[in-house]
DSSP file (Angstrom, degrees, kcal/mol; ACC not computed):
  #  RESIDUE AA STRUCTURE BP1 BP2  ACC     N-H-->O    O-->H-N    N-H-->O    O-->H-N    TCO  KAPPA ALPHA  PHI   PSI    X-CA   Y-CA   Z-CA
    1    1 A M              0   0    0      0, 0.0     2,-0.5     0, 0.0    67,-0.0   0.000 360.0 360.0 360.0 135.8    0.7    3.9  -21.2
    2    2 A E        -     0   0    0      2,-0.0     2,-0.7     5,-0.0     5,-0.0  -0.987 360.0-151.1-122.1 124.9    1.8    7.5  -21.1
    3    3 A L        +     0   0    0     -2,-0.5    61,-0.0     4,-0.1    65,-0.0  -0.849  27.1 160.7 -99.2 113.4    2.4    9.1  -17.7
    4    4 A T     >  -     0   0    0     -2,-0.7     4,-2.5     1,-0.1     5,-0.2  -0.748  57.1 -99.1-117.3 167.5    1.7   12.8  -17.7
    5    5 A P  H  > S+     0   0    0      0, 0.0     4,-2.1     0, 0.0     5,-0.1   0.884 127.3  52.0 -55.3 -36.6    1.0   15.1  -14.7
    6    6 A A  H  > S+     0   0    0      2,-0.2     4,-2.0     1,-0.2     5,-0.1   0.901 107.9  50.5 -66.7 -39.6   -2.7   14.8  -15.6
    7    7 A A  H  > S+     0   0    0      2,-0.2     4,-2.2     1,-0.2    -1,-0.2   0.899 109.7  50.4 -64.7 -40.4   -2.5   11.0  -15.6
    8    8 A V  H  X S+     0   0    0     -4,-2.5     4,-2.4     1,-0.2    -1,-0.2   0.903 109.2  52.7 -63.2 -40.0   -0.8   11.0  -12.2
    9    9 A G  H  X S+     0   0    0     -4,-2.1     4,-2.2    -5,-0.2    -2,-0.2   0.878 107.1  52.1 -61.7 -38.5   -3.6   13.3  -11.0
   10   10 A T  H  X S+     0   0    0     -4,-2.0     4,-2.1     2,-0.2    -2,-0.2   0.921 110.9  46.6 -63.7 -44.5   -6.2   10.8  -12.3
   11   11 A E  H  X S+     0   0    0     -4,-2.2     4,-2.8     2,-0.2     5,-0.2   0.873 109.2  55.9 -67.0 -36.3   -4.5    8.0  -10.4
   12   12 A Y  H  X S+     0   0    0     -4,-2.4     4,-2.8     2,-0.2     5,-0.2   0.948 109.0  46.4 -57.4 -49.4   -4.3   10.1   -7.3
   13   13 A E  H  X S+     0   0    0     -4,-2.2     4,-2.6     1,-0.2    -2,-0.2   0.901 112.5  50.5 -61.6 -40.8   -8.0   10.7   -7.4
   14   14 A W  H  X S+     0   0    0     -4,-2.1     4,-0.7     2,-0.2    -1,-0.2   0.939 113.1  44.7 -63.4 -46.9   -8.7    7.0   -7.9
   15   15 A V  H >< S+     0   0    0     -4,-2.8     3,-0.8     1,-0.2    -2,-0.2   0.913 114.6  49.8 -63.4 -43.0   -6.5    6.0   -5.0
   16   16 A R  H >< S+     0   0    0     -4,-2.8     3,-1.3     1,-0.2    -1,-0.2   0.915 110.4  49.5 -61.4 -44.3   -8.0    8.7   -2.8
   17   17 A D  H 3< S+     0   0    0     -4,-2.6    -1,-0.2     1,-0.3    -2,-0.2   0.582  94.7  74.9 -73.4  -9.4  -11.5    7.6   -3.7
   18   18 A R  T XX  +     0   0    0     -3,-0.8     4,-2.6    -4,-0.7     3,-1.7   0.433  63.7 108.4 -81.3   1.0  -10.7    4.0   -2.9
   19   19 A A  H <>  +     0   0    0     -3,-1.3     4,-2.4     1,-0.3    -1,-0.2   0.851  68.8  58.8 -49.2 -45.8  -10.8    4.8    0.9
   20   20 A P  H 34 S+     0   0    0      0, 0.0    -1,-0.3     0, 0.0    -2,-0.1   0.772 117.3  34.1 -61.2 -22.5  -14.1    2.9    1.5
   21   21 A T  H <> S+     0   0    0     -3,-1.7     4,-1.0    -4,-0.1    -2,-0.2   0.844 122.2  43.6 -93.1 -43.3  -12.5   -0.3    0.3
   22   22 A V  H  X S+     0   0    0     -4,-2.6     4,-2.7     1,-0.2    -3,-0.2   0.887 105.3  59.3 -75.9 -40.7   -8.9    0.1    1.4
   23   23 A V  H  X S+     0   0    0     -4,-2.4     4,-2.5    -5,-0.3    21,-0.2   0.914 105.2  48.3 -62.2 -44.9   -9.4    1.4    4.9
   24   24 A P  H  > S+     0   0    0      0, 0.0     4,-2.4     0, 0.0    -1,-0.2   0.889 112.9  50.3 -60.5 -34.9  -11.4   -1.6    6.2
   25   25 A L  H  X S+     0   0    0     -4,-1.0     4,-2.6     2,-0.2    -2,-0.2   0.896 108.9  51.7 -68.6 -39.4   -8.7   -3.8    4.6
   26   26 A I  H  X S+     0   0    0     -4,-2.7     4,-2.7     2,-0.2    -1,-0.2   0.953 113.2  44.7 -57.3 -49.8   -6.0   -1.8    6.4
   27   27 A N  H  X S+     0   0    0     -4,-2.5     4,-2.3     1,-0.2    -2,-0.2   0.868 113.0  49.7 -68.3 -36.6   -7.8   -2.2    9.7
   28   28 A E  H  X S+     0   0    0     -4,-2.4     4,-2.3    -5,-0.2    -1,-0.2   0.914 112.3  49.1 -65.7 -41.4   -8.4   -5.9    9.2
   29   29 A T  H  X S+     0   0    0     -4,-2.6     4,-2.7     1,-0.2     5,-0.2   0.931 111.6  48.8 -62.3 -45.7   -4.7   -6.4    8.3
   30   30 A R  H  X S+     0   0    0     -4,-2.7     4,-2.7     1,-0.2    -1,-0.2   0.896 110.5  51.0 -62.4 -40.3   -3.7   -4.5   11.4
   31   31 A T  H  X S+     0   0    0     -4,-2.3     4,-2.0     2,-0.2    -1,-0.2   0.925 112.5  45.7 -62.7 -44.7   -6.0   -6.5   13.6
   32   32 A R  H  X S+     0   0    0     -4,-2.3     4,-2.0     2,-0.2    -2,-0.2   0.894 114.2  47.9 -68.1 -39.6   -4.6   -9.8   12.2
   33   33 A L  H  X S+     0   0    0     -4,-2.7     4,-2.3     2,-0.2    -2,-0.2   0.908 109.7  53.6 -65.8 -40.8   -1.0   -8.7   12.5
   34   34 A A  H  X>S+     0   0    0     -4,-2.7     5,-1.8     1,-0.2     4,-0.8   0.901 109.1  49.0 -60.1 -41.1   -1.6   -7.4   16.1
   35   35 A D  H  <5S+     0   0    0     -4,-2.0     3,-0.4     1,-0.2    -1,-0.2   0.902 111.0  50.2 -64.3 -40.9   -3.0  -10.9   17.0
   36   36 A C  H  <5S+     0   0    0     -4,-2.0    -2,-0.2     1,-0.2    -1,-0.2   0.869 121.6  32.7 -64.5 -37.1    0.0  -12.6   15.4
   37   37 A F  H  <5S-     0   0    0     -4,-2.3    -1,-0.2     2,-0.1    -2,-0.2   0.327 104.9-122.8-106.5   6.7    2.5  -10.4   17.3
   38   38 A D  T  <5 +     0   0    0     -4,-0.8     2,-0.3    -3,-0.4    -3,-0.2   0.918  69.9 122.0  51.9  51.4    0.5   -9.9   20.5
   39   39 A V      < -     0   0    0     -5,-1.8     2,-0.4    -6,-0.1    -1,-0.2  -0.873  63.9-113.9-132.2 166.1    0.6   -6.1   20.2
   40   40 A E        -     0   0    0     -2,-0.3   107,-0.5    -3,-0.1     2,-0.4  -0.883  30.6-171.5-102.4 137.9   -2.0   -3.3   20.0
   41   41 A V  B     -A  146   0A   0     -2,-0.4   105,-0.2   105,-0.1   104,-0.1  -0.994  22.6-117.8-131.5 134.3   -2.2   -1.4   16.8
   42   42 A G        -     0   0    0    103,-1.5     2,-0.1    -2,-0.4   -12,-0.0  -0.293  29.0-118.4 -67.6 152.7   -4.2    1.8   16.2
   43   43 A T        -     0   0    0    -13,-0.0     2,-0.4   -12,-0.0    -1,-0.1  -0.451  22.0-127.4 -86.9 166.1   -7.0    1.8   13.6
   44   44 A V        -     0   0    0    -21,-0.2     2,-0.2    -2,-0.1   -17,-0.1  -0.911  14.1-146.6-116.6 139.4   -7.0    4.1   10.5
   45   45 A T     >  -     0   0    0     -2,-0.4     4,-2.2     1,-0.1     5,-0.1  -0.626  27.4-114.4 -98.0 163.0   -9.8    6.4    9.5
   46   46 A E  H  > S+     0   0    0     -2,-0.2     4,-2.8     1,-0.2     5,-0.2   0.885 118.5  53.7 -62.6 -37.8  -10.8    7.3    5.9
   47   47 A D  H  > S+     0   0    0      2,-0.2     4,-2.5     1,-0.2    -1,-0.2   0.916 108.1  49.0 -63.3 -42.3   -9.7   10.9    6.5
   48   48 A A  H  > S+     0   0    0      2,-0.2     4,-2.1     1,-0.2    -1,-0.2   0.905 112.2  49.6 -63.5 -40.6   -6.2    9.7    7.7
   49   49 A Y  H  X S+     0   0    0     -4,-2.2     4,-2.4     2,-0.2    -2,-0.2   0.954 111.5  47.5 -61.7 -50.5   -5.9    7.5    4.7
   50   50 A R  H  X S+     0   0    0     -4,-2.8     4,-2.0     1,-0.2    -2,-0.2   0.895 110.9  52.1 -60.6 -40.1   -6.9   10.3    2.3
   51   51 A D  H  X S+     0   0    0     -4,-2.5     4,-1.6     1,-0.2    -1,-0.2   0.904 111.2  47.0 -61.6 -40.7   -4.5   12.7    4.0
   52   52 A E  H  X S+     0   0    0     -4,-2.1     4,-2.5     2,-0.2    -2,-0.2   0.843 106.5  57.2 -73.2 -32.7   -1.6   10.2    3.6
   53   53 A V  H  X S+     0   0    0     -4,-2.4     4,-2.5     1,-0.2    -1,-0.2   0.921 106.7  51.1 -58.9 -42.6   -2.5    9.6   -0.1
   54   54 A A  H  X S+     0   0    0     -4,-2.0     4,-1.2     1,-0.2    -2,-0.2   0.893 108.7  51.1 -61.9 -39.9   -2.1   13.4   -0.5
   55   55 A V  H  X S+     0   0    0     -4,-1.6     4,-0.7     2,-0.2     3,-0.3   0.933 111.3  47.5 -63.1 -46.1    1.4   13.2    1.1
   56   56 A V  H >< S+     0   0    0     -4,-2.5     3,-0.9     1,-0.2     7,-0.3   0.925 115.3  44.5 -61.8 -45.4    2.5   10.3   -1.1
   57   57 A F  H 3< S+     0   0    0     -4,-2.5    -1,-0.2     1,-0.2    -2,-0.2   0.625 100.2  69.5 -79.2 -12.1    1.3   12.1   -4.3
   58   58 A A  H 3< S+     0   0    0     -4,-1.2     2,-1.0    -3,-0.3    -1,-0.2   0.728  84.8  76.6 -74.4 -21.2    2.8   15.4   -3.2
   59   59 A D  S <X S-     0   0    0     -3,-0.9     4,-3.4    -4,-0.7     3,-0.5  -0.795  74.9-161.1 -89.5  99.5    6.2   13.9   -3.8
   60   60 A G  H  > S+     0   0    0     -2,-1.0     4,-2.2     1,-0.3     5,-0.2   0.830  85.5  52.9 -55.2 -40.1    6.4   14.0   -7.6
   61   61 A D  H  > S+     0   0    0      1,-0.2     4,-0.9     2,-0.2    -1,-0.3   0.899 117.4  38.2 -64.6 -40.2    9.1   11.4   -7.9
   62   62 A R  H  > S+     0   0    0     -3,-0.5     4,-2.8     2,-0.2     3,-0.3   0.902 112.7  58.9 -73.5 -41.6    7.2    8.9   -5.8
   63   63 A A  H  X S+     0   0    0     -4,-3.4     4,-3.0    -7,-0.3     5,-0.2   0.878 102.0  51.7 -58.1 -42.9    3.8    9.9   -7.3
   64   64 A V  H  X S+     0   0    0     -4,-2.2     4,-1.7     2,-0.2    -1,-0.2   0.883 113.8  44.6 -65.7 -36.6    4.8    9.1  -10.8
   65   65 A N  H  X S+     0   0    0     -4,-0.9     4,-2.3    -3,-0.3    -2,-0.2   0.922 114.4  47.7 -72.4 -44.5    5.9    5.6   -9.8
   66   66 A V  H  X S+     0   0    0     -4,-2.8     4,-2.6     1,-0.2    -2,-0.2   0.932 112.0  51.2 -60.0 -45.4    2.9    4.9   -7.6
   67   67 A A  H  X S+     0   0    0     -4,-3.0     4,-2.8    -5,-0.2    -1,-0.2   0.889 108.8  51.6 -60.0 -40.1    0.6    6.1  -10.4
   68   68 A A  H  X S+     0   0    0     -4,-1.7     4,-2.5    -5,-0.2    -1,-0.2   0.939 111.4  45.9 -64.3 -47.0    2.3    3.8  -12.8
   69   69 A Y  H  X S+     0   0    0     -4,-2.3     4,-2.5     2,-0.2     5,-0.2   0.923 113.9  49.5 -60.8 -43.7    1.9    0.7  -10.6
   70   70 A V  H  X S+     0   0    0     -4,-2.6     4,-2.5     1,-0.2    -2,-0.2   0.946 112.1  47.3 -60.7 -49.2   -1.7    1.6   -9.9
   71   71 A A  H  X S+     0   0    0     -4,-2.8     4,-1.1     1,-0.2    -1,-0.2   0.899 112.5  49.8 -61.5 -41.4   -2.5    2.1  -13.6
   72   72 A L  H >X S+     0   0    0     -4,-2.5     4,-1.3    -5,-0.2     3,-0.5   0.937 113.8  44.4 -63.0 -46.2   -0.8   -1.2  -14.5
   73   73 A L  H 3< S+     0   0    0     -4,-2.5    54,-0.3     1,-0.2    -2,-0.2   0.845 108.1  58.0 -69.4 -32.9   -2.7   -3.2  -11.8
   74   74 A R  H 3< S+     0   0    0     -4,-2.5    51,-0.2    -5,-0.2    -1,-0.2   0.786 118.7  32.4 -65.2 -24.9   -6.0   -1.5  -12.6
   75   75 A D  H << S+     0   0    0     -4,-1.1     2,-0.4    -3,-0.5    -2,-0.2   0.537  90.6 115.2-107.8 -10.6   -5.7   -2.8  -16.2
   76   76 A L     <  +     0   0    0     -4,-1.3    51,-2.3    -5,-0.1     2,-0.3  -0.477  32.2 154.2 -74.3 121.1   -3.8   -6.1  -15.7
   77   77 A D        -     0   0    0     -2,-0.4     2,-0.4    48,-0.2    48,-0.1  -0.991  21.4-164.8-141.6 149.1   -5.7   -9.2  -16.6
   78   78 A V    >   -     0   0    0     -2,-0.3     3,-2.5     7,-0.0     2,-0.1  -0.998  32.1-109.4-136.3 129.4   -4.5  -12.6  -17.7
   79   79 A A  T 3  S+     0   0    0     -2,-0.4     5,-0.1     1,-0.3    -2,-0.0  -0.391 110.5   7.3 -57.3 125.0   -6.6  -15.3  -19.4
   80   80 A G  T 3  S-     0   0    0      1,-0.1     2,-3.4    -2,-0.1    -1,-0.3   0.353  98.8-130.0  81.1  -7.2   -6.9  -18.0  -16.8
   81   81 A D  S X  S+     0   0    0     -3,-2.5     3,-1.5     1,-0.2     4,-0.3  -0.179  90.1  85.0  61.4 -49.4   -5.3  -15.7  -14.2
   82   82 A Y  G >  S+     0   0    0     -2,-3.4     3,-2.1     1,-0.3     4,-0.3   0.872  83.5  55.8 -56.4 -42.9   -2.7  -18.3  -12.9
   83   83 A P  G 3  S+     0   0    0      0, 0.0     3,-0.4     0, 0.0    -1,-0.3   0.804 110.3  48.2 -60.0 -24.4   -0.1  -17.6  -15.6
   84   84 A G  G <> S+     0   0    0     -3,-1.5     4,-2.1     1,-0.2     5,-0.3   0.381  80.3 104.8 -92.8   4.4   -0.2  -13.9  -14.6
   85   85 A F  H <> S+     0   0    0     -3,-2.1     4,-1.5    -4,-0.3    -1,-0.2   0.866  79.5  48.5 -53.8 -41.8    0.2  -14.7  -10.9
   86   86 A V  H  > S+     0   0    0     -3,-0.4     4,-2.6    -4,-0.3    -1,-0.2   0.933 109.8  49.4 -68.6 -45.8    3.8  -13.7  -10.7
   87   87 A V  H  > S+     0   0    0     -4,-0.3     4,-2.5     1,-0.2     5,-0.2   0.899 111.9  47.0 -66.6 -40.1    3.5  -10.3  -12.5
   88   88 A D  H  X S+     0   0    0     -4,-2.1     4,-2.1     2,-0.2    -1,-0.2   0.856 113.1  50.6 -70.5 -30.9    0.6   -9.1  -10.4
   89   89 A E  H  X S+     0   0    0     -4,-1.5     4,-2.7    -5,-0.3    -2,-0.2   0.919 111.5  47.6 -67.3 -43.7    2.4  -10.2   -7.2
   90   90 A V  H  X S+     0   0    0     -4,-2.6     4,-2.4     2,-0.2     5,-0.2   0.941 114.1  46.4 -62.8 -47.8    5.5   -8.3   -8.3
   91   91 A L  H  X S+     0   0    0     -4,-2.5     4,-2.3     1,-0.2    -1,-0.2   0.904 114.0  48.7 -63.0 -41.1    3.6   -5.2   -9.2
   92   92 A G  H  X S+     0   0    0     -4,-2.1     4,-2.4    -5,-0.2    -2,-0.2   0.925 111.8  48.5 -63.9 -45.2    1.6   -5.3   -5.9
   93   93 A R  H  X S+     0   0    0     -4,-2.7     4,-2.0     1,-0.2    -2,-0.2   0.908 113.6  46.9 -61.6 -43.1    4.7   -5.8   -3.8
   94   94 A E  H  X S+     0   0    0     -4,-2.4     4,-2.5     2,-0.2    -1,-0.2   0.857 110.1  52.9 -70.4 -35.3    6.5   -3.0   -5.5
   95   95 A L  H  X S+     0   0    0     -4,-2.3     4,-2.3    -5,-0.2     5,-0.2   0.942 108.8  49.8 -62.9 -46.9    3.5   -0.6   -5.2
   96   96 A A  H  X S+     0   0    0     -4,-2.4     4,-2.3     1,-0.2    -2,-0.2   0.917 112.9  47.4 -57.4 -44.2    3.3   -1.3   -1.5
   97   97 A A  H  X S+     0   0    0     -4,-2.0     4,-2.0     2,-0.2    -1,-0.2   0.901 110.0  52.0 -65.5 -41.7    7.1   -0.6   -1.1
   98   98 A A  H  < S+     0   0    0     -4,-2.5    -1,-0.2     1,-0.2    -2,-0.2   0.894 112.2  46.3 -62.7 -40.1    6.9    2.6   -3.1
   99   99 A I  H  < S+     0   0    0     -4,-2.3    -1,-0.2     1,-0.2    -2,-0.2   0.931 111.5  51.6 -65.8 -45.6    4.0    3.9   -1.0
  100  100 A A  H  < S-     0   0    0     -4,-2.3     2,-0.3    -5,-0.2    -2,-0.2   0.826 101.3-142.7 -65.8 -34.0    5.7    3.0    2.3
  101  101 A G     <  -     0   0    0     -4,-2.0    -1,-0.2    -5,-0.1     5,-0.1  -0.704  42.2 -10.3 104.5-159.2    9.0    4.7    1.5
  102  102 A G  S >> S-     0   0    0     -2,-0.3     4,-1.3     1,-0.2     3,-0.8   0.057  92.2 -21.5 -71.5-178.7   12.6    3.7    2.3
  103  103 A Q  T 34 S+     0   0    0      1,-0.3    -1,-0.2     2,-0.2    -6,-0.0  -0.307 119.7  17.6 -63.5 148.6   13.9    0.9    4.5
  104  104 A P  T 3> S+     0   0    0      0, 0.0     4,-2.1     0, 0.0    -1,-0.3  -0.987 126.5  52.2 -85.1  -2.8   12.8   -0.6    6.8
  105  105 A F  H <> S+     0   0    0     -3,-0.8     4,-2.6     1,-0.2    -2,-0.2   0.854 104.4  55.9 -65.3 -36.3    9.3    0.4    5.9
  106  106 A S  H  X S+     0   0    0     -4,-1.3     4,-2.0     1,-0.2    -1,-0.2   0.907 109.8  46.4 -64.4 -39.4    9.4   -0.7    2.2
  107  107 A L  H  > S+     0   0    0      2,-0.2     4,-2.3    -3,-0.2    -1,-0.2   0.912 112.4  50.4 -67.2 -41.7   10.4   -4.2    3.2
  108  108 A L  H  X S+     0   0    0     -4,-2.1     4,-2.7     1,-0.2    -2,-0.2   0.902 109.8  51.0 -61.9 -40.0    7.7   -4.3    5.9
  109  109 A A  H  X S+     0   0    0     -4,-2.6     4,-2.2     2,-0.2    -1,-0.2   0.893 108.5  51.8 -65.3 -39.1    5.1   -3.2    3.3
  110  110 A Q  H  X S+     0   0    0     -4,-2.0     4,-1.3     2,-0.2    -2,-0.2   0.925 112.9  44.5 -63.3 -43.7    6.3   -5.9    0.9
  111  111 A A  H  X S+     0   0    0     -4,-2.3     4,-1.4     1,-0.2     3,-0.2   0.912 113.6  50.3 -65.4 -41.8    5.9   -8.6    3.5
  112  112 A T  H  X S+     0   0    0     -4,-2.7     4,-3.1     1,-0.2     5,-0.3   0.829 100.3  65.7 -66.7 -31.4    2.5   -7.1    4.6
  113  113 A F  H  X S+     0   0    0     -4,-2.2     4,-2.8     1,-0.2    -1,-0.2   0.941 103.2  45.6 -54.3 -48.7    1.4   -7.1    1.0
  114  114 A H  H  X S+     0   0    0     -4,-1.3     4,-1.4     1,-0.2    -1,-0.2   0.875 112.5  51.4 -64.7 -36.6    1.5  -10.9    0.9
  115  115 A F  H  < S+     0   0    0     -4,-1.4     4,-0.4     1,-0.2    -1,-0.2   0.932 115.7  40.8 -63.4 -47.3   -0.3  -11.1    4.2
  116  116 A A  H >< S+     0   0    0     -4,-3.1     3,-1.2     1,-0.2    -2,-0.2   0.838 108.0  63.1 -70.5 -33.7   -3.1   -8.7    3.0
  117  117 A D  H >< S+     0   0    0     -4,-2.8     3,-1.4    -5,-0.3    -1,-0.2   0.856  94.2  59.5 -63.3 -36.4   -3.3  -10.3   -0.4
  118  118 A V  T 3< S+     0   0    0     -4,-1.4    -1,-0.3     1,-0.3    -2,-0.2   0.708 112.0  40.6 -68.7 -16.9   -4.4  -13.7    0.9
  119  119 A M  T <  S+     0   0    0     -3,-1.2     2,-0.5    -4,-0.4    -1,-0.3   0.242  98.1  93.3-111.7  13.3   -7.5  -12.1    2.5
  120  120 A T    <   +     0   0    0     -3,-1.4     2,-0.4    -4,-0.2     9,-0.1  -0.924  40.7 168.9-113.2 124.8   -8.3   -9.8   -0.4
  121  121 A H        +     0   0    0     -2,-0.5     2,-0.4     7,-0.1    -3,-0.0  -0.838   9.3 177.0-136.4  96.4  -10.7  -10.8   -3.1
  122  122 A T        -     0   0    0     -2,-0.4     7,-0.4     4,-0.1     6,-0.1  -0.851  29.4-121.0-104.0 132.6  -11.7   -7.9   -5.4
  123  123 A E  S    S+     0   0    0     -2,-0.4     2,-0.3     5,-0.1    -2,-0.0  -0.381  74.1  44.1 -66.6 148.0  -14.0   -8.4   -8.4
  124  124 A G  S    S+     0   0    0     -2,-0.1     5,-0.1     4,-0.0   -50,-0.0  -0.879  95.2   7.7 123.0-151.3  -12.6   -7.4  -11.7
  125  125 A V  S >  S-     0   0    0     -2,-0.3     3,-1.6   -51,-0.2     4,-0.5  -0.090  77.7 -99.6 -65.5 166.3   -9.3   -7.9  -13.5
  126  126 A A  T 3> S+     0   0    0      1,-0.3     4,-0.5     2,-0.1     3,-0.4   0.822 121.8  52.7 -57.8 -34.2   -6.5  -10.1  -12.1
  127  127 A G  H 3> S+     0   0    0    -51,-2.3     4,-2.3   -54,-0.3    -1,-0.3   0.556  86.2  87.5 -79.9  -7.5   -4.6   -7.1  -10.7
  128  128 A A  H <> S+     0   0    0     -3,-1.6     4,-2.2   -52,-0.3    -1,-0.2   0.923  90.9  41.3 -63.2 -48.1   -7.6   -5.7   -8.8
  129  129 A D  H  > S+     0   0    0     -4,-0.5     4,-2.4    -7,-0.4    -1,-0.2   0.866 114.8  52.5 -70.4 -33.1   -7.1   -7.6   -5.6
  130  130 A D  H  X S+     0   0    0     -4,-0.5     4,-2.4     2,-0.2    -1,-0.2   0.868 108.2  52.7 -66.7 -35.2   -3.3   -7.2   -5.7
  131  131 A L  H  X S+     0   0    0     -4,-2.3     4,-2.5     2,-0.2    -2,-0.2   0.943 111.2  44.5 -64.8 -48.6   -3.9   -3.4   -6.1
  132  132 A D  H  X S+     0   0    0     -4,-2.2     4,-2.4     1,-0.2    -2,-0.2   0.917 114.7  49.2 -63.1 -42.2   -6.2   -3.2   -3.0
  133  133 A A  H  X S+     0   0    0     -4,-2.4     4,-2.7     2,-0.2    -1,-0.2   0.896 111.7  49.6 -63.5 -39.4   -3.8   -5.4   -1.0
  134  134 A A  H  X S+     0   0    0     -4,-2.4     4,-2.9     2,-0.2     5,-0.3   0.912 110.6  48.8 -66.8 -43.1   -0.9   -3.2   -2.0
  135  135 A L  H  X S+     0   0    0     -4,-2.5     4,-2.4     2,-0.2     5,-0.3   0.931 114.1  46.8 -61.4 -44.4   -2.6    0.0   -1.1
  136  136 A A  H  X S+     0   0    0     -4,-2.4     4,-2.3    -5,-0.2     5,-0.2   0.933 115.3  45.4 -63.0 -45.9   -3.6   -1.4    2.2
  137  137 A A  H  X S+     0   0    0     -4,-2.7     4,-1.4     2,-0.2    -2,-0.2   0.929 116.0  45.1 -65.7 -46.0   -0.1   -2.7    2.9
  138  138 A G  H  X S+     0   0    0     -4,-2.9     4,-1.4    -5,-0.2    -2,-0.2   0.936 118.6  40.2 -65.3 -47.3    1.7    0.4    1.8
  139  139 A F  H  X S+     0   0    0     -4,-2.4     4,-2.3    -5,-0.3    -2,-0.2   0.864 111.6  55.2 -74.5 -34.3   -0.5    2.9    3.6
  140  140 A Q  H  < S+     0   0    0     -4,-2.3    -1,-0.2    -5,-0.3    -2,-0.2   0.849 108.6  51.1 -65.9 -30.0   -0.9    0.8    6.8
  141  141 A T  H  < S+     0   0    0     -4,-1.4    -1,-0.2    -5,-0.2    -2,-0.2   0.876 113.6  43.7 -72.0 -37.6    2.9    0.8    7.0
  142  142 A R  H  < S+     0   0    0     -4,-1.4    -2,-0.2    -5,-0.1    -1,-0.2   0.841  99.0  85.3 -73.9 -35.6    3.2    4.6    6.7
  143  143 A L  S  < S-     0   0    0     -4,-2.3     3,-0.4    -5,-0.1   -94,-0.0  -0.353  85.1-103.0 -78.7 148.4    0.3    5.5    9.0
  144  144 A P  S    S+     0   0    0      0, 0.0    -1,-0.1     0, 0.0     3,-0.1  -0.134  81.2  91.0 -60.5 161.5    0.7    5.9   12.8
  145  145 A G        +     0   0    0      1,-0.3  -103,-1.5  -104,-0.1     2,-0.7   0.114  55.6 103.0 137.1 -19.6   -0.5    3.3   15.1
  146  146 A W  B >>  -A   41   0A   0     -3,-0.4     3,-1.6  -105,-0.2     4,-0.5  -0.840  60.7-149.8 -93.4 117.8    2.5    1.0   15.6
  147  147 A T  G >4 S+     0   0    0     -2,-0.7     3,-1.5  -107,-0.5    -1,-0.2   0.859  93.0  60.7 -55.2 -40.5    4.1    1.7   19.0
  148  148 A W  G 34 S+     0   0    0      1,-0.3    -1,-0.3    -3,-0.1    -2,-0.0   0.714 103.0  52.2 -65.7 -18.8    7.6    0.8   17.8
  149  149 A T  G <4 S+     0   0    0     -3,-1.6     2,-0.6     4,-0.0    -1,-0.3   0.561  91.0  88.8 -92.1  -7.8    7.5    3.6   15.1
  150  150 A E  S << S+     0   0    0     -3,-1.5     2,-0.1    -4,-0.5    -1,-0.0  -0.807  88.9   2.7 -96.3 120.7    6.5    6.3   17.6
  151  151 A G  S    S-     0   0    0     -2,-0.6     2,-0.1     2,-0.0     0, 0.0  -0.401 104.6 -31.2 100.5 180.0    9.4    8.0   19.2
  152  152 A E        -     0   0    0     -2,-0.1    -2,-0.1     1,-0.1     0, 0.0  -0.406  63.0-112.0 -73.7 146.8   13.2    7.8   18.9
  153  153 A S    >   -     0   0    0      1,-0.1     3,-1.2    -2,-0.1    -1,-0.1  -0.603  13.8-139.5 -76.3 137.1   14.8    4.5   18.0
  154  154 A P  T 3  S+     0   0    0      0, 0.0    -1,-0.1     0, 0.0    -2,-0.0   0.526  99.3  65.9 -72.6  -2.6   16.9    3.0   20.8
  155  155 A F  T 3   +     0   0    0      2,-0.1     2,-0.2     0, 0.0    -2,-0.0   0.420  69.8 118.0 -99.9   0.0   19.5    2.0   18.2
  156  156 A A    <   -     0   0    0     -3,-1.2     2,-0.5     1,-0.1    -4,-0.0  -0.467  63.7-130.7 -68.0 138.6   20.5    5.5   17.2
  157  157 A V    >   -     0   0    0     -2,-0.2     3,-1.6     1,-0.0     2,-0.1  -0.805  19.6-121.9 -94.7 125.6   24.1    6.2   17.9
  158  158 A D  T 3  S+     0   0    0     -2,-0.5    -1,-0.0     1,-0.2     0, 0.0  -0.411  94.8  16.4 -64.4 137.7   24.9    9.4   19.8
  159  159 A G  T 3         0   0    0     -2,-0.1    -1,-0.2     1,-0.1    -2,-0.0   0.421 360.0 360.0  82.9  -1.4   27.2   11.7   18.0
  160  160 A A    <         0   0    0     -3,-1.6    -2,-0.1     0, 0.0    -1,-0.1   0.485 360.0 360.0 -85.4 360.0   26.8   10.0   14.7
């Protein structure tokens, strides 16, 4: 694999065009998490997803890493699938974290990846469902809708 600016652009377009698949998974994941934690969580539109994809890919350092994970998962297949279970999980978890950004969001995205992965079944190579779950986990973590992420943290220290 060679990552060039053009290759990153290709992966950007692919991720952006995946909205009809990823956005329903984001919203299903949010609904299930909201039920687990007895909270309300806003839904995501395809336009909001596409806008956030543009934000992620506008950061070149992040974009090249996200593009690499996406390309690897789009092509990853393992005869019998089970022997490759670990590698597609690792790549999916890391993709979700890269999309989400720094702590604590990257850790939340990694945890959410596993939550989304168990309800994601995408036809194709072994990495396909992990890719969709990772996109859903990473972007749902970044996007507004979680009350606790809106506004100032009560843990900020004055004068620091």
